[in-house]
LOLUMKE-230960 format. One record per atom (N, C-alpha, C, CB): x, z, y. Coordinates in steps of 0.2 Angstrom, whole numbers, padded with zeros to 4 digits. Atoms other than C-alpha are relative to their C-alpha. Glycine has a CB too. Layout:
<sites>
<<X, Z, Y>>;
...
</sites>
This chain:
<sites>
<<0003, 0003, 0005>>;
<<0291, -0096, 0230>>;
<<-0007, 0002, -0001>>;
<<0004, 0001, -0007>>;
<<0007, -0003, 0000>>;
<<0276, -0084, 0229>>;
<<-0003, 0001, 0007>>;
<<0000, 0006, -0004>>;
<<0003, -0001, -0006>>;
<<0263, -0083, 0243>>;
<<0000, 0008, 0001>>;
<<-0007, -0002, 0000>>;
<<0000, -0008, -0002>>;
<<0265, -0066, 0252>>;
<<-0007, 0003, 0000>>;
<<0004, 0001, 0007>>;
<<0007, -0003, 0000>>;
<<0251, -0054, 0250>>;
<<-0003, 0000, 0006>>;
<<0001, 0007, -0002>>;
<<0003, 0000, -0007>>;
<<0248, -0055, 0269>>;
<<-0004, -0007, 0000>>;
<<0005, 0000, 0005>>;
<<0004, 0006, 0000>>;
<<0243, -0073, 0267>>;
<<-0006, -0001, -0005>>;
<<0005, -0006, -0001>>;
<<0005, 0000, 0005>>;
<<0233, -0071, 0251>>;
<<-0006, 0004, 0002>>;
<<0003, 0003, -0006>>;
<<0005, -0004, -0002>>;
<<0223, -0057, 0259>>;
<<-0004, -0003, 0006>>;
<<0002, 0007, 0002>>;
<<0003, 0003, -0006>>;
<<0219, -0067, 0275>>;
<<-0003, -0007, -0002>>;
<<0005, -0002, 0005>>;
<<0003, 0007, 0002>>;
<<0213, -0083, 0265>>;
<<-0007, 0001, 0000>>;
<<0003, -0002, -0007>>;
<<0007, 0000, 0000>>;
<<0195, -0087, 0268>>;
<<-0003, -0001, -0007>>;
<<-0003, -0005, 0005>>;
<<0004, 0001, 0007>>;
<<0182, -0087, 0253>>;
<<0000, -0008, -0001>>;
<<-0007, 0003, 0001>>;
<<0000, 0007, 0002>>;
<<0183, -0103, 0243>>;
<<-0007, -0004, 0000>>;
<<0003, 0000, -0007>>;
<<0007, 0003, 0000>>;
<<0164, -0106, 0243>>;
<<-0001, -0004, 0006>>;
<<-0005, 0005, -0002>>;
<<0001, 0003, -0006>>;
<<0160, -0120, 0255>>;
<<-0008, 0001, 0002>>;
<<0000, -0008, -0001>>;
<<0007, -0002, -0003>>;
<<0144, -0118, 0266>>;
<<-0005, -0004, -0004>>;
<<0000, -0002, 0007>>;
<<0006, 0005, 0003>>;
<<0134, -0133, 0257>>;
<<0002, 0000, -0007>>;
<<0000, -0006, 0003>>;
<<-0002, 0000, 0007>>;
<<0139, -0128, 0239>>;
<<-0006, -0002, -0004>>;
<<0001, 0007, -0002>>;
<<0006, 0002, 0004>>;
<<0121, -0130, 0232>>;
<<-0001, -0008, 0001>>;
<<-0006, 0004, 0002>>;
<<0001, 0007, -0002>>;
<<0119, -0147, 0241>>;
<<0005, -0005, -0003>>;
<<0000, -0001, 0007>>;
<<-0006, 0004, 0003>>;
<<0136, -0154, 0234>>;
<<-0001, 0000, -0007>>;
<<0007, 0003, 0002>>;
<<0001, 0000, 0008>>;
<<0131, -0149, 0216>>;
<<-0006, -0005, -0001>>;
<<-0001, 0007, -0002>>;
<<0005, 0004, 0001>>;
<<0115, -0158, 0218>>;
<<0002, -0007, 0001>>;
<<-0006, 0001, 0004>>;
<<-0002, 0006, -0001>>;
<<0123, -0173, 0225>>;
<<0005, -0003, -0006>>;
<<0004, 0000, 0007>>;
<<-0004, 0002, 0005>>;
<<0136, -0173, 0211>>;
<<-0004, -0002, -0006>>;
<<0005, 0006, -0002>>;
<<0004, 0001, 0006>>;
<<0122, -0173, 0198>>;
<<-0004, -0006, 0001>>;
<<-0004, 0006, -0002>>;
<<0005, 0005, -0001>>;
<<0112, -0187, 0206>>;
<<0002, -0006, -0004>>;
<<0000, -0002, 0008>>;
<<-0002, 0006, 0004>>;
<<0122, -0201, 0198>>;
<<-0002, 0000, -0008>>;
<<0007, -0002, 0000>>;
<<0002, -0002, 0006>>;
<<0119, -0193, 0181>>;
<<-0007, -0001, -0001>>;
<<0003, 0007, -0003>>;
<<0007, 0000, 0000>>;
<<0101, -0191, 0184>>;
<<-0003, -0007, 0001>>;
<<-0003, 0004, 0005>>;
<<0002, 0007, -0001>>;
<<0099, -0209, 0190>>;
<<0001, -0004, -0006>>;
<<0004, -0003, 0006>>;
<<-0002, 0004, 0007>>;
<<0108, -0216, 0174>>;
<<-0005, 0002, -0005>>;
<<0007, 0002, -0002>>;
<<0005, -0002, 0005>>;
<<0095, -0206, 0163>>;
<<-0006, -0003, 0002>>;
<<-0001, 0008, 0000>>;
<<0007, 0003, -0002>>;
<<0080, -0213, 0173>>;
<<0001, -0007, -0002>>;
<<-0001, 0001, 0007>>;
<<-0001, 0007, 0002>>;
<<0087, -0231, 0171>>;
<<0000, -0001, -0008>>;
<<0007, -0003, 0003>>;
<<-0001, 0001, 0008>>;
<<0091, -0228, 0152>>;
<<-0007, 0001, -0003>>;
<<0004, 0006, -0003>>;
<<0007, -0002, 0002>>;
<<0073, -0221, 0150>>;
<<-0004, -0007, 0001>>;
<<-0003, 0005, 0004>>;
<<0004, 0006, -0002>>;
<<0065, -0237, 0158>>;
<<0002, -0006, -0004>>;
<<-0001, -0001, 0007>>;
<<-0003, 0006, 0003>>;
<<0077, -0249, 0150>>;
<<0000, 0000, -0008>>;
<<0007, -0002, 0002>>;
<<0000, 0000, 0007>>;
<<0078, -0243, 0132>>;
<<-0005, 0004, -0003>>;
<<0007, 0003, -0002>>;
<<0005, -0005, 0004>>;
<<0067, -0228, 0127>>;
<<-0007, -0002, 0001>>;
<<0001, 0007, 0003>>;
<<0007, 0001, -0001>>;
<<0051, -0233, 0135>>;
<<-0002, -0007, -0004>>;
<<-0002, -0001, 0007>>;
<<0002, 0006, 0004>>;
<<0051, -0251, 0127>>;
<<0000, 0001, -0007>>;
<<0004, -0006, 0002>>;
<<0000, -0002, 0007>>;
<<0056, -0244, 0110>>;
<<-0006, 0004, -0002>>;
<<0006, 0004, -0002>>;
<<0006, -0004, 0002>>;
<<0041, -0232, 0110>>;
<<-0006, -0005, 0000>>;
<<-0001, 0006, 0006>>;
<<0006, 0005, 0000>>;
<<0029, -0246, 0115>>;
<<0000, -0005, -0006>>;
<<0001, -0005, 0006>>;
<<-0001, 0004, 0006>>;
<<0036, -0257, 0100>>;
<<-0002, 0004, -0006>>;
<<0007, -0002, -0001>>;
<<0002, -0004, 0006>>;
<<0034, -0242, 0088>>;
<<-0008, 0001, 0000>>;
<<0003, 0007, 0001>>;
<<0007, 0000, 0000>>;
<<0016, -0240, 0094>>;
<<-0004, -0006, -0002>>;
<<-0002, 0002, 0007>>;
<<0003, 0006, 0002>>;
<<0012, -0258, 0092>>;
<<0000, -0001, -0008>>;
<<0003, -0006, 0004>>;
<<-0001, 0001, 0007>>;
<<0019, -0258, 0074>>;
<<-0004, 0004, -0004>>;
<<0008, 0001, -0001>>;
<<0004, -0004, 0004>>;
<<0010, -0243, 0069>>;
<<-0008, -0002, 0000>>;
<<0000, 0007, 0004>>;
<<0007, 0003, 0000>>;
<<-0007, -0251, 0075>>;
<<0000, -0006, -0004>>;
<<-0001, -0002, 0007>>;
<<0000, 0006, 0004>>;
<<-0002, -0267, 0066>>;
<<-0001, 0002, -0008>>;
<<0006, -0004, 0001>>;
<<0000, -0003, 0006>>;
<<0001, -0257, 0050>>;
<<-0007, 0003, -0002>>;
<<0006, 0005, -0002>>;
<<0006, -0004, 0001>>;
<<-0015, -0247, 0051>>;
<<-0006, -0006, -0001>>;
<<-0002, 0005, 0005>>;
<<0005, 0006, 0000>>;
<<-0025, -0264, 0054>>;
<<0000, -0005, -0006>>;
<<0000, -0003, 0006>>;
<<-0001, 0004, 0006>>;
<<-0019, -0272, 0038>>;
<<-0006, 0000, -0005>>;
<<0007, 0001, -0004>>;
<<0006, 0001, 0004>>;
<<-0033, -0278, 0027>>;
<<0001, -0004, -0007>>;
<<-0006, -0002, 0003>>;
<<-0001, 0004, 0006>>;
<<-0035, -0285, 0009>>;
<<0000, -0008, 0002>>;
<<-0005, 0002, -0005>>;
<<0000, 0007, -0001>>;
<<-0031, -0304, 0010>>;
<<0005, -0002, 0006>>;
<<-0007, -0002, 0002>>;
<<-0005, 0002, -0006>>;
<<-0019, -0303, 0025>>;
<<0007, -0002, -0003>>;
<<0001, 0006, 0004>>;
<<-0006, 0002, 0002>>;
<<-0003, -0312, 0023>>;
<<0006, 0003, 0004>>;
<<0001, -0008, 0000>>;
<<-0005, -0004, -0003>>;
<<0013, -0302, 0027>>;
<<0007, -0002, -0002>>;
<<-0002, 0008, -0001>>;
<<-0008, 0000, 0002>>;
<<0032, -0302, 0028>>;
<<0003, 0007, 0000>>;
<<0003, -0005, 0005>>;
<<-0003, -0007, 0001>>;
<<0042, -0287, 0023>>;
<<0006, 0000, 0004>>;
<<0001, 0002, -0007>>;
<<-0007, 0000, -0004>>;
<<0058, -0281, 0032>>;
<<0005, -0003, -0005>>;
<<0001, 0008, 0001>>;
<<-0005, 0003, 0005>>;
<<0067, -0287, 0016>>;
<<-0001, -0008, 0000>>;
<<0000, 0003, -0006>>;
<<0000, 0007, 0000>>;
<<0061, -0305, 0019>>;
<<-0005, -0002, -0005>>;
<<0006, -0003, -0001>>;
<<0005, 0002, 0005>>;
<<0047, -0305, 0005>>;
<<-0006, -0002, 0004>>;
<<-0001, 0005, -0006>>;
<<0007, 0002, -0003>>;
<<0031, -0314, 0010>>;
<<-0005, 0000, -0006>>;
<<0001, -0007, 0004>>;
<<0005, 0000, 0005>>;
<<0015, -0312, 0001>>;
<<-0007, 0002, 0003>>;
<<0002, 0005, -0006>>;
<<0007, -0001, -0002>>;
<<-0004, -0309, 0001>>;
<<-0002, 0007, -0002>>;
<<-0005, -0005, -0002>>;
<<0002, -0007, 0001>>;
<<-0011, -0291, 0002>>;
<<-0005, 0000, -0005>>;
<<-0002, 0004, 0006>>;
<<0006, 0000, 0005>>;
<<-0021, -0288, -0014>>;
<<-0003, 0007, -0001>>;
<<0003, -0002, -0007>>;
<<0003, -0006, 0000>>;
<<-0023, -0269, -0014>>;
<<0003, 0005, 0005>>;
<<0001, 0004, -0007>>;
<<-0003, -0005, -0005>>;
<<-0021, -0255, -0001>>;
<<-0001, 0007, -0003>>;
<<-0005, -0001, 0007>>;
<<0000, -0007, 0001>>;
<<-0017, -0237, -0004>>;
<<0002, 0004, 0006>>;
<<0005, 0002, -0006>>;
<<-0002, -0004, -0006>>;
<<-0013, -0222, 0007>>;
<<0007, -0002, 0004>>;
<<0000, 0007, -0002>>;
<<-0007, 0002, -0002>>;
<<0006, -0226, 0009>>;
<<0003, -0006, -0002>>;
<<0004, 0006, -0001>>;
<<-0003, 0006, 0004>>;
<<0008, -0241, -0002>>;
<<-0005, -0006, 0001>>;
<<0001, 0001, -0007>>;
<<0004, 0006, 0000>>;
<<0002, -0259, -0002>>;
<<0003, -0005, -0005>>;
<<0001, -0004, 0007>>;
<<-0002, 0004, 0005>>;
<<0002, -0271, -0016>>;
<<-0001, -0007, 0003>>;
<<-0005, 0000, -0007>>;
<<0001, 0007, -0002>>;
<<0006, -0289, -0012>>;
<<0002, -0005, -0006>>;
<<0005, -0001, 0006>>;
<<-0001, 0005, 0005>>;
<<0005, -0305, -0022>>;
<<0006, -0005, 0002>>;
<<-0006, -0004, -0002>>;
<<-0006, 0005, -0003>>;
<<0022, -0315, -0020>>;
<<0000, -0006, -0004>>;
<<0006, 0004, -0001>>;
<<0000, 0007, 0004>>;
<<0019, -0328, -0034>>;
<<-0006, 0001, -0005>>;
<<0007, -0001, -0004>>;
<<0005, -0001, 0005>>;
<<0006, -0331, -0047>>;
<<0002, 0005, -0005>>;
<<-0002, -0007, -0003>>;
<<-0001, -0005, 0005>>;
<<0004, -0316, -0058>>;
<<0006, 0005, 0001>>;
<<0001, -0003, -0007>>;
<<-0005, -0004, -0002>>;
<<0018, -0307, -0049>>;
<<-0002, 0004, 0006>>;
<<0007, -0004, 0002>>;
<<0002, -0005, -0005>>;
<<0013, -0292, -0039>>;
<<0005, 0006, 0001>>;
<<-0008, 0003, -0001>>;
<<-0005, -0006, -0002>>;
<<0024, -0279, -0030>>;
<<-0003, 0005, 0004>>;
<<0007, -0003, 0003>>;
<<0002, -0005, -0005>>;
<<0021, -0263, -0022>>;
<<0005, 0002, 0005>>;
<<-0003, 0007, -0004>>;
<<-0005, -0002, -0005>>;
<<0029, -0259, -0006>>;
<<-0003, 0006, 0005>>;
<<0002, -0006, 0005>>;
<<0002, -0005, -0005>>;
<<0028, -0245, 0007>>;
<<-0003, -0004, 0006>>;
<<0005, 0005, 0002>>;
<<0003, 0003, -0006>>;
<<0017, -0249, 0022>>;
<<0005, -0001, 0006>>;
<<-0006, 0004, 0003>>;
<<-0005, 0001, -0006>>;
<<0031, -0246, 0034>>;
<<0005, -0005, -0001>>;
<<0004, 0007, 0000>>;
<<-0004, 0006, 0001>>;
<<0041, -0260, 0026>>;
<<-0003, -0006, 0002>>;
<<0002, 0000, -0008>>;
<<0003, 0007, -0002>>;
<<0029, -0273, 0032>>;
<<0003, -0001, 0008>>;
<<-0007, 0001, 0000>>;
<<-0003, 0001, -0007>>;
<<0038, -0281, 0047>>;
<<-0005, -0004, 0004>>;
<<0006, -0005, -0001>>;
<<0005, 0004, -0004>>;
<<0024, -0293, 0053>>;
<<-0006, -0003, -0005>>;
<<0003, -0006, 0004>>;
<<0005, 0003, 0004>>;
<<0007, -0300, 0048>>;
<<0000, -0007, 0002>>;
<<-0007, 0003, 0003>>;
<<-0001, 0007, -0001>>;
<<0008, -0319, 0046>>;
<<-0007, -0003, 0001>>;
<<0003, -0003, -0006>>;
<<0007, 0004, -0001>>;
<<-0006, -0332, 0051>>;
<<-0002, -0002, -0007>>;
<<0001, -0006, 0005>>;
<<0003, 0002, 0006>>;
<<-0018, -0337, 0037>>;
<<0003, -0007, -0002>>;
<<-0007, 0000, 0001>>;
<<-0002, 0006, 0003>>;
<<-0011, -0351, 0026>>;
<<0007, -0001, 0000>>;
<<-0003, -0005, 0004>>;
<<-0007, 0000, 0000>>;
<<0007, -0347, 0029>>;
<<0003, 0000, -0007>>;
<<0003, 0005, 0004>>;
<<-0002, -0001, 0007>>;
<<0010, -0341, 0011>>;
<<-0003, -0004, -0005>>;
<<0000, 0008, -0002>>;
<<0003, 0004, 0005>>;
<<0007, -0353, -0003>>;
<<0001, 0004, -0007>>;
<<0003, -0007, 0000>>;
<<-0001, -0004, 0006>>;
<<0004, -0342, -0018>>;
<<-0005, -0003, -0005>>;
<<-0002, 0008, 0001>>;
</sites>
């Protein structure tokens, strides 16, 4: 049932000759998956964030915008982190700049 002590002492070392190479080869698929994930998901998301940040910084008084909540209106006042938009005659709301989803073409909003 048990291995005799003579066989146990005569057994060669368990480390293979190419141990380092086999560990690198084993990690290669994981590394490849990370590289593909970076180019397919992470990089395009960073590009969209950069474009959105540039769009928000370029907003000026009179621009027509749509918010993430679906409200459309014309920018009337700009502050550091907030924007006032006119959504109906005599109805003005303040929103955070980051809530603006897109800048609409002129003439889209009928206020």
